N, C-alpha and C positions, 0 to 999 in steps of 0.2 A: 231269192229262192229259200224256202224253209229247210233248215238243216236238221237232221236227226242226230241226237247225241245219246249214246248208250252208256249207262252207268252200271258197273259191276261191283257188288258189295257182298260181304260174307253173309250178312243177315239184316233184317229190318226191325230190330227191337228199338227201344227208346234210348239210344246212346247219343253221345255228343256228335260224332261224325254223321250218324244217321239223320240227326236233326238239321245239321248244316246242309246235307243233301236235300232234305225236304224243303228248306227255305229256298235253296237254289232253283229247284225244278218248279216250284209253285210260284215263285216271283219272276221267273224268266219271261222274256218277251215271246209270247206264244205265236206271234206272227213270224218270228225269225227262227225259233228253235222248237223242235219237238223232242221231249225227253222220254226215254224208255229206261226203266230200271230192272236189272236182273239180279235177283238174290241167289247166292250160291246154295243157301239152305231153304227155309220155307218163307212164306209171305210175311209172317210176323205181324204184330199189331200195327206197326207203322206202315207196313205195306198195304194193309187193309184201309188205313186212313188215307194214304196217298191215292189208292185206287178210287176211293170215294170222291177225291178231288180231281179226278179225270186223268191221272197219270197212269200210263200203261206199265203193268207190273208182270214180270215172269219169275217163277221160282223153279230152280233146278232140283230142289229137294235132296241135296246131298247131305250126308251126315256131317255134323259140325267137326271140322278138323280133318276131313277125309274127302278126297276127290274120287268120284266114281267114273267109270268109263261111260256110263249112260249120261251123266251130267256133262262130262267133257264134250261128247259129240252133240248133245242137245244144245250146248252153248255155241259150238261151231255152226250148227245149222241155223240157230237163231240169228247169229251175227251175219251170216250170208243172206238170210231172208230180209233182215232189217236194212242191210246195205248202207249202214251209217258211216260217214267219213271220220267220225271221232268216237273212240271208246275211252271212257274215263273210269279208272279203277280206284277203289277206296280201300286203303290199307294193304298190308303185306300179302295176305293169301290171295286176295282178288287181283292184286297187281301181278303176281307170278302167273296165275292161271290166265288172266286176261292177255298178258303179253304173248304167251305161247299160243293160245287158241285164236287170239286176234290176228296174229301174223298168218296163221293157217287159213283164216277166213278172208284175208285180204283187206283188213281194215287199214285205212289210209294213215291215221294218226292215233297213237296210243298215249294217253296221259295217265301217269301214276299220281295218286294223291296220298301223301304220307302225313300222318297227323300227330306224331309223338316225338319225344326226345329222350335221350339217356335211358333207354330201356335196360332193365336188369333181366337179361334173358334167362338167367338161372332160376327165376321165379316162374317161368313158363315151360311148356313142354318142349321136348326135343324138336318136334316138327316146326314149331314157331321159330326156334333158333336157326334151324336149317333154312327155312323160308327167307328169313332176314338176310342170312349170309349169301344165299343164292341170288337174292334180290340185288345185293351190292355188285355181284359179278355181272348180272344181266342189265344193270341200270343204264348203260349206254344204249341199249336197244330200245328203251322208251323214248318217245319224241320229246316229252317234257315231264319233269317231276315237280309237282306242286307241293309246297309245304305251307303250313298255316302259322309258322313261327320262325323267328331267326334262329332260336336255339335248336329247332328241329332240323334246319338245313345244316348247321354246324355239326350236330351229332352224326347225321348221316354221312357227311363228308369224312368225319373221323373214322367211321367204320367201313369206309371204302366205296360209298356210293359216288359215282362220277358220271352223271347223265350229260347228254348233249346240252340241255337247257334246264336251269332251275327257274321256278316262278314262285314268288312269295305272295300269297293271297290270304290276308287275315280273315278270321271268322267274322260273320256279320250277325247282328242281333235285331230282333223284331221289337222295336220300341213302342209299338202299338199293342203288342201282346204282353210284353213284360213291362208293367207300369207300376208306379207307387200306388198303394191301396191300403187305407186304414181299414176298410171292410174286410180285406183278406186276413189281416191279423185277428180281427174279431171272430171271423168264421173258424179259423184254425184253433184259436183258444177255446172256443165253444166245443169243437170236435174233441179236443184233448181234455176238456173239463178243467180248464185252468182259469185263474183269476186274471182280470183284464190288465193288471199291473205287472204281469210276468214278462221278463225278457226272454226272447227266443233266439238261440244260436243254432244254426243249422249247417250240416255237411250233406250236400246232395251229390252223391257219387255211388256208382255200383261198387259192390264189395270186390276189391281187387288188391293184390299185394302192393301196387304202386300208390294207392289212394291214402294210405296212412290212417286208417280208422283207429288202430290201436293208439297212435299218438294223439289223435283227437280225444279219445276217451280219457287218457292220462291227463291231458290238459284240462278237460272238463272237471276232473276230480280236484285239480288244483284250484280252479275258479270257484268251486263250491265252498272252499274253505273260507272265503271272504265275501262271496256274493251268493246268498241263499235263494234269492228271488230270480233264479235263472233256470231255464229248462233247455234241454238239448234235443235236437231232432236229427235222426238219420233217415235219409230217403235214398232209395236206389235198390236195384236188384241184388238180392243176397245179403242185405245189410243186417239181417237177423243174426248172422255169424259174428257181428261186432257187438252184440248185446252184452252188457256188463252189469251184474247185479249190484256192484258197488255204487252205481249212480242211482239206484232205486227208482223212485217215481220221477226223478229229474231227467230220465232218458226216455225218449219216445221213438221207437223203431217202427217206421211207417212202411218200409218196403218200397217196392216199385209203385209209382203213382203216375196217373195221367194228368193231374192238375198241378203240374210243376209251377206254372206262372203264379197261381194263387199261393202256393206254399212259399215260394221264393219271396213274394211281396210281403208275406207275413213275418219274415225274419227281421230281427233287429241287427243281427250280424251274420254274415255268410262266411264260411270258412272253407279254404282249400288246404288240406293238410298233406298233400301229395309228397311222396318221398323221392320220386323220380318219374320219368316217362311222359309228363305233361308237355304238350307243345303250347297250345292255347286253350285253357280250360273253359268250356262253355258256361259252366255254372257261375264262374266269376263274372263273365260278361253279362249274363242274365240277371245276376243280383245287382250289378251296377245300373243296369237299365231300370230296375225296380227302385233305384235310389237307396239300396241297402249297402252300407259300408262293408268292406271285405278285409279279412285277415288271411293272408296267403303265405305259403312257404316259397322260398326263392328257388323255384323249379320251373324250367321252361321259360316262357315269356311272362309269367305271372307278375313279376315286379314291374315290368314295363307297362303292363295293362292297367294296374291300379295307380301307377305313378306316385305322386305325392299325396294321393287322396285315400290311402289305405295303409295297412300295416303289413310289413314283409319280414318274415323270420326265417332262420335256417331250417332246413328239413330235419326231421327226426328229433327235434328239440321241443319236448312237451312243455318244459318250463317257459321257454320263450314264447311258445304259442299261447299258453295261458296268460302270460303277462300282457301280450298284445290284445287278447280278448278283454281283459280287465280294463285296459286303457280305453278301448272302444266303449265298454259298458259305462265307464265313468264320465263320458261326455254328457254335458247337460242337454236339456231338450232342444235349446236353440242351436247348440253345436252339432247335434245329430241331424237336425233339420237342414242346416246349411251344408253339412257334408253330404247328405243325401242328394241335394240338388247338384252339387259339384260332380259326384260320381256319375249321375245320370247324364249330365251335360257332356262329360268326357266320353262316355260310351257312345252317345249319339253322334258326336263330332268325329270320332276316330274309327268307329267300327260299325258303320251302318250297313244294312242289308243291300241298299242300292249300290254302294261302292263295291261290295263283294260281288254282287251279280254282274255289274258292269265289267269288272276285271275278268270274270269267267267268260262273258260274252266275247270280249276282245280276244281272249285266248282261243276260243273255239273258231272264231273267224280266221285267225292266223293259221290254225292247224288244218283248216279245211279248204284253203285256197288252192 
């Protein structure tokens, strides 16, 4: 019998968790599972994309960071109408709302999905801090708490989360969408009006205190002291706030883009400069799937993801980040090519979409028996 799985999420912009949700619902076995997504805010660009792919989308249209009475009761009525055995929430705010309303609506099983580690709550609003703390207190009321990293589970245990069941499910990546491409680099270089011999180093991440854009910029300044033929790309919502005139024409601030697979494949080096908070950074997995070597800070599970096929440096250390970038740049053509093959093979073997989807399917079956 086909089971309905309802997903509740704060919004449907182009973020890492949102992309994993998209992969899950579009790759799922349609004969066994019907997926319905409810956004606490508006439909968002990803919601429109998912709707075009045949996924049922509902928007509660609540203001970001605020729960309205209308949205609260609309969610309750939706859950009663859908009569789904499983409600899966994505991240903190949806988890708290989904638990309260889901129990009111009589949902059989509620799954929380937590995606981060080592949050610096002082960098966020009081509401977020309150939601995280209340979530710890209410965590035993959820049937299962899913995490996408070992560091994420450890962090939440340390701040008081003690659910009935933990479930570790790593992110999965589309190795048919994120692929090595010489054409991608040519196209991006033409867009930026750059010479074909330029090296591209990119940070693909929304502007957020945890992402370390300032450290990336400082490292870039160090790199340019010895390597003039390098240009740096910032991609993501709000990254114009990280613009720095000191890098001059060597910094390209592209903002939010919908062609992430092309931009990722165009890079010579992908960087994750996060200071904290990361569990399993999607951009690292996507870069590796494209055969792009990665330089990452030792935050979350990043070191485990790249293994021996990337560079791992301490967070907040611009000098160490720059040195790792230089080491990657100094590989000869053969060395880069061989490393590119290795990182793609690692990603395909350890973090496939099929494996991620299978684990969620098994979890849904267990929760709806």
